Backbone as CSV, one residue per row, in Angstrom:
resi,resn,N_x,N_y,N_z,CA_x,CA_y,CA_z,C_x,C_y,C_z
1,MET,34.814,-34.614,46.218,33.762,-34.726,47.206,33.199,-33.347,47.506
2,PRO,31.910,-33.278,47.796,31.310,-31.981,48.122,31.764,-31.471,49.488
3,THR,31.698,-30.153,49.632,32.010,-29.504,50.895,30.711,-29.015,51.518
4,TYR,30.613,-29.176,52.819,29.452,-28.717,53.579,29.939,-27.767,54.659
5,VAL,29.127,-26.750,54.953,29.409,-25.891,56.093,28.470,-26.330,57.212
6,ALA,29.039,-26.489,58.391,28.259,-26.818,59.580,28.279,-25.570,60.459
7,LEU,27.169,-24.855,60.467,27.050,-23.609,61.229,26.586,-23.934,62.642
8,THR,27.331,-23.467,63.638,26.982,-23.778,65.020,26.190,-22.632,65.637
9,TYR,25.096,-22.980,66.281,24.246,-22.032,66.993,24.204,-22.450,68.461
10,THR,24.721,-21.586,69.320,24.806,-21.893,70.741,24.479,-20.649,71.554
11,ARG,24.673,-20.754,72.861,24.567,-19.571,73.714,25.536,-18.530,73.183
12,ASP,25.184,-17.293,73.321,25.998,-16.182,72.821,27.008,-15.778,73.899
13,VAL,28.128,-16.502,73.944,29.137,-16.278,74.977,30.507,-16.085,74.330
14,ASP,31.460,-15.644,75.127,32.841,-15.496,74.677,33.570,-16.816,74.932
15,TRP,33.727,-17.609,73.887,34.321,-18.934,74.020,35.796,-18.880,74.407
16,THR,36.431,-17.692,74.375,37.823,-17.581,74.805,37.933,-17.468,76.320
17,SER,36.818,-17.291,77.011,36.808,-17.157,78.467,37.164,-18.493,79.117
18,PRO,38.006,-18.467,80.147,38.415,-19.705,80.822,37.244,-20.534,81.363
19,GLU,36.131,-19.903,81.673,35.000,-20.655,82.225,34.405,-21.655,81.236
20,TYR,34.754,-21.530,79.958,34.255,-22.467,78.945,35.328,-23.467,78.522
21,GLY,36.351,-23.605,79.360,37.469,-24.497,79.048,37.054,-25.936,78.801
22,GLN,36.157,-26.465,79.630,35.731,-27.856,79.447,34.980,-28.018,78.127
23,GLU,34.109,-27.086,77.809,33.376,-27.164,76.548,34.326,-27.044,75.359
24,MET,35.339,-26.190,75.476,36.313,-26.057,74.391,37.111,-27.354,74.229
25,LYS,37.325,-28.069,75.328,37.983,-29.370,75.243,37.141,-30.306,74.379
26,ASP,35.819,-30.276,74.568,34.922,-31.098,73.747,35.037,-30.723,72.269
27,TYR,35.106,-29.421,71.981,35.255,-28.983,70.588,36.596,-29.436,70.014
28,ASN,37.643,-29.364,70.810,38.960,-29.821,70.341,38.952,-31.323,70.067
29,GLU,38.264,-32.079,70.914,38.140,-33.515,70.675,37.385,-33.792,69.381
30,PHE,36.329,-33.013,69.125,35.620,-33.163,67.856,36.571,-32.883,66.690
31,GLY,37.353,-31.800,66.798,38.294,-31.455,65.741,39.260,-32.578,65.434
32,GLN,39.732,-33.249,66.464,40.644,-34.378,66.258,39.920,-35.560,65.617
33,ALA,38.690,-35.834,66.081,37.927,-36.960,65.548,37.511,-36.740,64.091
34,ALA,37.308,-35.476,63.696,36.838,-35.153,62.341,37.964,-34.658,61.437
35,ALA,39.195,-34.817,61.862,40.333,-34.270,61.104,40.370,-34.752,59.656
36,ALA,39.926,-35.964,59.402,39.985,-36.512,58.038,39.084,-35.776,57.057
37,VAL,37.998,-35.167,57.565,37.062,-34.481,56.669,37.047,-32.967,56.867
38,MET,37.668,-32.481,57.942,37.615,-31.042,58.237,38.556,-30.276,57.315
39,ARG,38.018,-29.214,56.717,38.804,-28.369,55.820,38.949,-26.952,56.353
40,GLY,38.411,-26.683,57.525,38.538,-25.367,58.136,37.431,-25.150,59.134
41,GLY,37.512,-24.022,59.808,36.483,-23.661,60.764,37.045,-22.757,61.835
42,ASN,36.169,-22.059,62.485,36.537,-21.156,63.566,35.324,-20.839,64.403
43,ALA,35.598,-20.384,65.620,34.549,-19.845,66.483,34.451,-18.351,66.210
44,LEU,33.323,-17.779,66.559,33.103,-16.348,66.388,33.001,-15.687,67.754
45,TYR,33.469,-14.454,67.854,33.282,-13.689,69.077,31.797,-13.421,69.265
46,PRO,31.353,-13.065,70.480,29.930,-12.829,70.747,29.325,-11.758,69.836
47,THR,28.011,-11.790,69.724,27.315,-10.851,68.843,27.482,-9.400,69.275
48,THR,27.895,-9.170,70.517,28.145,-7.790,70.953,29.285,-7.161,70.164
49,THR,30.093,-7.980,69.506,31.199,-7.464,68.691,30.803,-7.291,67.229
50,ALA,29.588,-7.669,66.880,29.151,-7.646,65.476,28.801,-6.234,65.012
51,THR,28.966,-6.031,63.728,28.497,-4.826,63.044,27.673,-5.291,61.853
52,THR,26.445,-4.829,61.757,25.581,-5.168,60.632,25.685,-4.047,59.602
53,VAL,25.886,-4.449,58.349,26.084,-3.485,57.254,24.938,-3.606,56.262
54,ARG,24.391,-2.459,55.890,23.357,-2.380,54.849,23.740,-1.241,53.908
55,VAL,23.253,-1.322,52.693,23.427,-0.223,51.741,22.033,0.260,51.372
56,SER,21.718,1.489,51.788,20.392,2.022,51.498,20.326,2.450,50.034
57,GLY,19.231,2.132,49.406,19.051,2.510,48.015,19.745,1.584,47.034
58,GLY,20.259,0.449,47.491,20.884,-0.513,46.588,22.326,-0.174,46.257
59,LYS,22.848,-0.794,45.237,24.249,-0.653,44.835,24.622,0.824,44.694
60,GLY,25.731,1.192,45.338,26.191,2.568,45.261,25.534,3.506,46.255
61,GLY,24.577,3.011,47.032,23.875,3.846,48.001,24.707,4.110,49.242
62,ASP,24.089,4.745,50.203,24.767,5.060,51.458,24.969,3.797,52.286
63,ILE,26.157,3.683,52.879,26.457,2.562,53.767,25.929,2.906,55.155
64,VAL,25.104,2.007,55.678,24.519,2.198,56.997,24.960,1.021,57.870
65,THR,25.571,1.321,59.021,25.993,0.267,59.928,25.261,0.396,61.255
66,SER,25.106,-0.732,61.918,24.539,-0.724,63.267,25.307,-1.735,64.102
67,ASP,25.452,-1.431,65.378,26.132,-2.342,66.281,25.241,-3.533,66.558
68,GLY,25.862,-4.686,66.629,25.128,-5.887,67.013,24.768,-6.758,65.832
69,PRO,24.108,-7.868,66.134,23.787,-8.862,65.109,22.621,-8.427,64.227
70,TYR,22.449,-9.168,63.157,21.339,-8.934,62.237,20.011,-9.170,62.945
71,THR,19.925,-10.225,63.737,18.705,-10.519,64.498,19.081,-10.897,65.924
72,GLU,18.137,-10.734,66.807,18.332,-11.134,68.203,17.621,-12.468,68.402
73,THR,18.342,-13.457,68.881,17.769,-14.773,69.122,18.338,-15.358,70.406
74,LYS,17.726,-16.425,70.875,18.221,-17.121,72.065,19.586,-17.740,71.776
75,GLU,19.715,-18.345,70.609,20.972,-18.948,70.190,21.522,-18.124,69.033
76,ALA,22.824,-17.931,69.036,23.459,-17.108,68.007,24.391,-17.966,67.156
77,LEU,24.663,-17.496,65.955,25.680,-18.120,65.112,27.021,-17.896,65.800
78,THR,27.647,-18.972,66.268,28.863,-18.834,67.070,30.089,-19.471,66.439
79,GLY,29.922,-20.093,65.281,31.085,-20.682,64.630,30.685,-21.499,63.420
80,PHE,31.692,-22.102,62.813,31.437,-22.919,61.629,32.572,-23.909,61.414
81,TYR,32.262,-24.983,60.720,33.248,-25.951,60.267,33.008,-26.184,58.787
82,LEU,34.059,-26.366,58.035,33.960,-26.791,56.644,34.308,-28.269,56.609
83,LEU,33.375,-29.066,56.132,33.546,-30.510,56.114,33.472,-31.022,54.683
84,GLU,34.456,-31.775,54.278,34.433,-32.400,52.953,33.986,-33.842,53.143
85,CYS,32.755,-34.128,52.730,32.143,-35.428,52.981,31.630,-36.032,51.681
86,ALA,31.433,-37.317,51.701,30.937,-38.011,50.512,29.532,-37.547,50.141
87,ASP,28.713,-37.256,51.157,27.331,-36.852,50.901,26.759,-36.198,52.157
88,LEU,25.504,-35.766,52.055,24.842,-35.103,53.173,24.747,-36.017,54.394
89,ASP,24.487,-37.295,54.179,24.375,-38.216,55.312,25.659,-38.244,56.135
90,GLU,26.801,-38.259,55.463,28.078,-38.251,56.185,28.282,-36.916,56.899
91,ALA,27.914,-35.814,56.253,28.047,-34.486,56.878,27.174,-34.402,58.130
92,VAL,25.975,-34.939,58.077,25.077,-34.943,59.231,25.660,-35.795,60.350
93,LYS,26.270,-36.912,59.995,26.899,-37.777,60.999,27.965,-37.006,61.777
94,TYR,28.792,-36.253,61.059,29.819,-35.448,61.730,29.197,-34.285,62.504
95,ALA,28.193,-33.639,61.932,27.550,-32.504,62.604,26.964,-32.915,63.949
96,ALA,26.462,-34.122,64.036,25.883,-34.605,65.289,26.936,-34.772,66.381
97,GLN,28.208,-34.819,65.992,29.295,-34.954,66.957,29.831,-33.603,67.432
98,ILE,29.390,-32.515,66.813,29.820,-31.179,67.225,29.090,-30.836,68.519
99,PRO,29.814,-30.417,69.567,29.157,-30.123,70.838,27.967,-29.158,70.738
100,ALA,27.961,-28.259,69.775,26.826,-27.336,69.616,25.520,-28.085,69.398
101,ALA,25.573,-29.262,68.805,24.355,-30.036,68.547,23.752,-30.586,69.832
102,TRP,24.548,-30.664,70.889,24.079,-31.247,72.147,23.298,-30.254,72.990
103,ASP,23.556,-28.960,72.802,22.910,-27.955,73.648,22.527,-26.725,72.826
104,GLY,22.369,-26.893,71.548,22.050,-25.801,70.636,21.599,-26.423,69.330
105,ALA,22.236,-26.015,68.238,21.885,-26.567,66.936,23.074,-26.431,65.989
106,VAL,23.105,-27.312,64.998,24.086,-27.228,63.923,23.320,-27.283,62.613
107,GLU,23.489,-26.266,61.807,22.854,-26.208,60.487,23.878,-26.642,59.457
108,VAL,23.521,-27.617,58.628,24.432,-28.141,57.601,23.928,-27.702,56.237
109,ARG,24.831,-27.103,55.461,24.473,-26.676,54.103,25.608,-27.012,53.139
110,PRO,25.247,-27.413,51.905,26.290,-27.611,50.907,26.867,-26.269,50.476
111,VAL,28.150,-26.278,50.161,28.848,-25.072,49.738,28.881,-25.030,48.210
112,ILE,28.585,-23.887,47.621,28.726,-23.693,46.183,30.154,-23.204,45.960
113,GLU,30.919,-23.970,45.240,32.305,-23.582,44.988,32.392,-22.912,43.619
114,PHE,32.902,-21.687,43.619,33.046,-20.927,42.373,34.441,-21.050,41.836
């Protein structure tokens, strides 16, 4: 069966903070409900912890880093799930159950396995 990544885009917050306990309960419930197809996933720390890496001049060039995300947006990439589903329709069905879809967005993409 193909694998899909479900990228979650939500408010850019620290999901480890106790104030998001109820929302994390919703995510845990999703994890239990999707256990049959879930192959992995994690939340990401806020974009304030990100480092963007570029190489100037292409391969072998100088490494240039900057603090923060690649782009600034209202909603940030805050996590992902790997779902092994029969097809895109099934992956979308599961993605709609991820709490991020209720107050943000979930992007579903097929994974190329090498």
